[in-house]
C-alpha positions as CSV (number, residue, x, y, z in Angstrom):
1,X,-11.0,-15.3,-9.0
2,X,-7.7,-14.2,-10.6
3,X,-4.2,-13.9,-9.2
4,X,-3.0,-10.4,-8.3
5,X,0.6,-9.2,-8.7
6,X,1.5,-11.0,-5.4
7,X,-0.1,-14.3,-6.6
8,X,-3.1,-14.0,-4.2
9,X,-6.5,-14.9,-5.5
10,X,-8.8,-11.9,-5.8
11,X,-12.2,-11.3,-7.3
12,X,-12.1,-9.6,-10.7
13,X,-14.5,-6.7,-11.0
14,X,-16.4,-6.9,-14.3
15,X,-16.7,-3.4,-15.9
16,X,-19.9,-2.3,-17.4
17,X,-19.5,-1.4,-21.2
18,X,-21.3,1.7,-22.4
19,X,-22.3,2.8,-25.9
20,X,-21.2,6.5,-26.4
21,X,-22.3,8.3,-29.5
22,X,-23.1,11.8,-30.7
23,X,-26.6,13.0,-30.1
24,X,-26.9,14.7,-33.5
25,X,-24.5,12.9,-35.8
26,X,-23.3,9.5,-36.9
27,X,-19.6,10.4,-36.6
28,X,-17.6,10.8,-33.4
29,X,-14.4,12.4,-34.5
30,X,-11.5,11.9,-32.1
31,X,-8.2,13.8,-32.0
32,X,-5.2,11.6,-32.4
33,X,-1.6,11.6,-33.6
34,X,0.2,8.9,-35.6
35,X,3.7,8.4,-36.9
36,X,5.6,6.0,-39.2
37,X,9.0,5.1,-37.9
38,X,11.7,2.6,-38.6
39,X,12.6,0.1,-36.1
40,X,16.5,0.2,-35.9
41,X,16.7,-3.3,-34.5
42,X,15.2,-4.9,-37.6
43,X,17.1,-5.4,-40.9
44,X,16.3,-3.0,-43.8
45,X,14.7,-5.6,-46.0
46,X,12.4,-6.9,-43.2
47,X,8.7,-6.1,-43.9
48,X,8.4,-5.2,-40.2
49,X,11.1,-2.6,-40.4
50,X,8.5,0.2,-40.5
51,X,6.0,0.6,-37.8
52,X,2.9,2.7,-37.5
53,X,2.0,4.0,-34.1
54,X,-1.1,5.9,-33.0
55,X,-2.3,7.7,-29.9
56,X,-5.7,9.1,-29.0
57,X,-5.4,12.4,-27.3
58,X,-7.5,12.6,-24.0
59,X,-8.7,15.2,-21.6
60,X,-10.8,15.3,-18.4
61,X,-14.2,13.8,-18.9
62,X,-17.2,16.1,-19.3
63,X,-20.4,15.5,-17.4
64,X,-21.8,13.4,-20.3
65,X,-19.0,10.8,-19.8
66,X,-17.7,11.6,-16.3
67,X,-20.0,9.1,-14.6
68,X,-18.3,6.3,-16.6
69,X,-14.6,7.4,-16.5
70,X,-12.5,10.4,-15.5
71,X,-10.8,10.7,-19.0
72,X,-12.3,10.9,-22.5
73,X,-10.9,11.5,-26.0
74,X,-10.6,15.0,-27.3
75,X,-12.6,15.7,-30.5
76,X,-12.2,17.8,-33.6
77,X,-15.2,19.7,-34.9
78,X,-16.1,19.0,-38.6
79,X,-15.2,22.6,-39.6
80,X,-11.7,21.9,-38.3
81,X,-11.1,18.5,-40.0
82,X,-9.3,19.9,-43.1
83,X,-6.8,21.8,-40.9
84,X,-6.4,18.9,-38.5
85,X,-5.6,16.5,-41.4
86,X,-3.3,18.9,-43.2
87,X,0.1,17.3,-43.1
88,X,1.8,20.7,-43.6
89,X,0.2,22.0,-40.4
90,X,3.1,21.7,-37.9
91,X,2.1,24.6,-35.6
92,X,1.5,22.8,-32.2
93,X,-0.4,25.7,-30.7
94,X,-2.7,25.9,-33.8
95,X,-3.2,22.1,-33.6
96,X,-4.2,22.4,-30.0
97,X,-6.7,25.1,-30.8
98,X,-8.5,22.7,-33.2
99,X,-9.3,20.2,-30.4
100,X,-11.9,20.5,-27.7
101,X,-13.9,18.2,-25.5
102,X,-17.4,17.5,-27.0
103,X,-19.9,20.2,-26.0
104,X,-22.0,19.4,-22.9
105,X,-25.1,17.5,-23.9
106,X,-23.7,16.4,-27.3
107,X,-23.0,12.8,-26.3
108,X,-25.5,10.1,-25.4
109,X,-24.3,7.3,-23.1
110,X,-26.0,4.1,-22.0
111,X,-25.0,0.7,-20.7
112,X,-25.0,-2.2,-23.2
113,X,-24.6,-6.0,-22.9
114,X,-21.2,-7.4,-21.9
115,X,-21.5,-9.4,-25.1
116,X,-19.6,-6.6,-26.7
117,X,-16.5,-7.8,-24.9
118,X,-16.3,-10.9,-27.1
119,X,-14.9,-10.4,-30.6
120,X,-17.0,-13.3,-31.9
121,X,-20.1,-11.3,-31.3
122,X,-21.3,-8.9,-33.9
123,X,-24.5,-7.1,-34.8
124,X,-26.8,-4.2,-34.1
125,X,-28.3,-5.9,-31.0
126,X,-25.0,-5.2,-29.2
127,X,-25.9,-1.5,-29.2
128,X,-29.3,-2.0,-27.5
129,X,-29.6,-0.2,-24.2
130,X,-29.9,-2.4,-21.1
131,X,-30.7,-1.4,-17.5
132,X,-27.8,-1.7,-15.1
133,X,-29.8,-4.2,-13.1
134,X,-29.9,-6.4,-16.2
135,X,-26.1,-6.2,-16.4
136,X,-25.6,-8.0,-13.1
């Protein structure tokens, strides 16, 4: 039981983690943006004066992921990586054209142990598929 915003005790629903990976590759490229910016509230000589912020661009989930969540990251196909990473590319419409949801059937998803939720756990065994019945 955990307190809700009103202070009442409610049951916390434990979410099932899933391993999502490309069916035919070891790399799952995600579209994102980042920026370096200066925090005006921090003195110039402070090492924390400059911040790096990052955002993953999302879209509606495809059927491969839609049973897990209604949103998913956009991806960038390998043939578009050079243009995506080109810092001189400032054309927003062109940048949008480089992104797309992963093609249907290109992602594999399966439930994994809730042990992945603890940062002290590490190892290949965390990626082993489990049945949903084993998860509860």
